[in-house]
TIGUMI-730457 format. One line per field, with one value per residue (C-alpha): residue number from 1; residue in one letter; y, z, x. Coordinates in Angstrom, 2 decimals, padded with zeros to 5 digits, always signed. Layout:
// TIGUMI-730457
nr <- (NUM  ...) .
rest <- (A  ...) .
py <- (Y  ...) .
pz <- (Z  ...) .
px <- (X  ...) .
//
This chain:
// TIGUMI-730457
nr <- (1  2  3  4  5  6  7  8  9  10  11  12  13  14  15  16  17  18  19  20  21  22  23  24  25  26  27  28  29  30  31  32  33  34  35  36  37  38  39  40  41  42  43  44  45  46  47  48  49  50  51  52  53  54  55  56  57  58  59  60  61  62  63  64  65  66  67  68  69  70  71  72  73  74  75  76  77  78  79  80  81  82  83  84  85  86  87  88  89  90  91  92  93  94  95  96  97  98  99  100  101  102  103  104  105  106  107  108  109  110  111  112  113  114  115  116  117  118  119  120  121  122  123  124  125  126  127  128  129  130  131  132  133  134  135  136  137  138  139  140) .
rest <- (M  T  Q  E  T  Q  H  T  S  S  A  G  G  I  V  L  N  K  D  K  K  V  L  V  V  S  Q  N  G  N  S  W  S  L  P  K  G  K  I  D  E  G  E  E  K  L  E  A  A  T  R  E  I  Y  E  E  S  G  I  K  N  L  K  L  I  K  E  F  K  G  Y  E  R  Y  K  I  G  L  D  G  G  E  D  K  S  E  L  K  K  I  Y  M  Y  L  F  E  T  E  E  M  E  L  N  P  I  D  P  A  N  P  E  A  R  W  V  H  K  E  N  V  A  A  L  L  T  H  Q  K  D  K  E  F  F  L  S  I  I  N  E  I) .
py <- (-111.93  -111.32  -109.13  -110.78  -109.13  -107.67  -108.15  -105.28  -104.27  -100.88  -099.33  -096.35  -095.09  -093.68  -090.45  -088.75  -085.14  -083.68  -083.06  -086.77  -085.94  -088.37  -087.49  -088.23  -087.47  -086.86  -089.19  -087.70  -085.10  -087.49  -089.91  -089.89  -092.36  -092.86  -091.94  -094.93  -096.09  -098.73  -100.22  -099.58  -102.41  -102.91  -100.73  -101.92  -101.62  -099.07  -097.02  -096.97  -095.92  -092.94  -091.91  -092.03  -090.03  -087.39  -087.24  -087.04  -084.62  -083.03  -084.55  -085.81  -086.18  -089.37  -091.44  -095.11  -096.45  -099.85  -101.99  -103.16  -106.39  -105.83  -106.06  -106.41  -104.33  -103.40  -100.08  -097.04  -096.16  -092.64  -092.59  -093.30  -096.88  -100.22  -101.07  -104.88  -104.92  -104.45  -106.15  -104.45  -105.97  -102.98  -102.75  -100.04  -098.45  -096.08  -092.91  -089.75  -086.37  -082.91  -081.39  -079.69  -077.98  -080.09  -079.51  -082.36  -082.85  -085.55  -083.95  -087.10  -086.37  -082.64  -082.25  -083.46  -082.67  -083.48  -085.16  -086.22  -090.01  -090.41  -088.83  -090.66  -093.79  -091.72  -089.76  -092.74  -093.67  -097.36  -099.78  -101.92  -098.81  -098.00  -101.57  -101.54  -098.18  -099.23  -102.46  -100.51  -097.30  -098.37  -098.90  -095.27) .
pz <- (+163.37  +165.26  +168.33  +171.48  +173.03  +176.48  +179.00  +181.40  +183.90  +184.03  +186.27  +185.92  +186.36  +185.14  +187.09  +187.35  +188.46  +190.23  +186.83  +186.00  +183.23  +182.59  +182.66  +179.46  +178.78  +175.70  +175.28  +173.52  +172.06  +169.38  +171.06  +173.76  +176.60  +180.06  +182.63  +183.33  +183.31  +184.32  +187.79  +189.36  +191.05  +194.58  +193.90  +194.42  +191.52  +193.29  +194.35  +190.74  +189.48  +191.83  +191.10  +187.35  +187.60  +189.62  +187.18  +184.12  +185.50  +188.76  +190.63  +194.13  +195.93  +194.66  +196.17  +195.12  +193.96  +192.49  +190.66  +187.12  +185.46  +183.75  +180.01  +177.69  +174.77  +172.95  +173.84  +171.63  +169.55  +168.98  +165.67  +167.51  +166.17  +167.96  +169.12  +169.35  +171.24  +174.48  +175.62  +178.63  +181.27  +182.39  +185.77  +185.99  +188.87  +189.10  +191.11  +191.91  +192.63  +193.69  +191.88  +188.57  +187.61  +185.51  +185.68  +184.04  +185.55  +183.16  +180.01  +178.00  +178.78  +178.09  +178.05  +180.11  +179.74  +181.12  +178.59  +178.74  +179.13  +175.90  +173.98  +175.63  +173.43  +170.22  +171.57  +172.76  +170.24  +171.01  +169.98  +173.12  +175.32  +173.46  +173.88  +177.60  +178.14  +176.23  +178.27  +181.57  +180.52  +182.20  +185.50  +185.79) .
px <- (-011.27  -014.52  -014.44  -015.76  -018.80  -018.20  -021.02  -021.68  -024.35  -026.04  -028.67  -030.94  -034.41  -037.63  -037.95  -041.34  -041.70  -044.74  -046.36  -045.87  -043.40  -040.52  -036.82  -034.88  -031.21  -029.09  -026.11  -023.09  -025.44  -026.75  -029.13  -031.82  -032.17  -033.56  -030.87  -028.63  -025.04  -022.52  -022.60  -019.19  -017.30  -018.64  -021.69  -025.27  -027.76  -029.95  -026.93  -025.69  -029.13  -029.36  -025.74  -026.31  -029.54  -027.69  -024.76  -027.03  -029.63  -028.44  -031.41  -030.54  -033.86  -035.46  -038.25  -038.05  -041.42  -040.53  -037.97  -038.74  -037.65  -034.31  -033.63  -030.63  -029.41  -026.22  -024.64  -025.13  -022.09  -020.80  -022.72  -026.00  -026.20  -025.74  -022.23  -022.20  -018.89  -020.85  -024.07  -025.63  -027.91  -029.97  -031.70  -034.37  -036.26  -039.20  -038.61  -040.53  -038.96  -040.10  -037.10  -037.90  -034.61  -032.25  -028.47  -026.51  -023.05  -021.76  -020.24  -021.13  -024.79  -025.06  -028.83  -031.78  -035.46  -038.89  -041.22  -044.88  -044.91  -046.90  -043.97  -041.05  -040.94  -040.83  -037.84  -035.76  -033.05  -032.50  -035.27  -034.82  -035.21  -038.46  -039.73  -038.90  -040.62  -043.74  -043.89  -044.10  -045.88  -049.13  -047.28  -046.21) .
//
């Protein structure tokens, strides 16, 4: 019996610091991603994006620069591979911040770091995240 794929919506962001480095976060300690997560019921996309960035990095002060076109991908399983039980529609925004110190609050995302934009795609675990980042790298 085939499991039905659940469709969910997530929001997050590409966060640039004053040195133009990009924020990336570790998920479950075994994969790297841009900060993002599920949109809660009754929550707006932008509100979810800023909440997720705060939970995954400790950064509160964000300046919205633009909204990107969304993309879809399967969620990352605990083994770091694709989990086809959930297909995510991901809405992404570009933010700038003056904050440099990273203090993740979410135990599922134990590490965050600043990375030169040229190195971000190679670090991202999920192929669709890499493709999205490479498609917008010249806009940041």
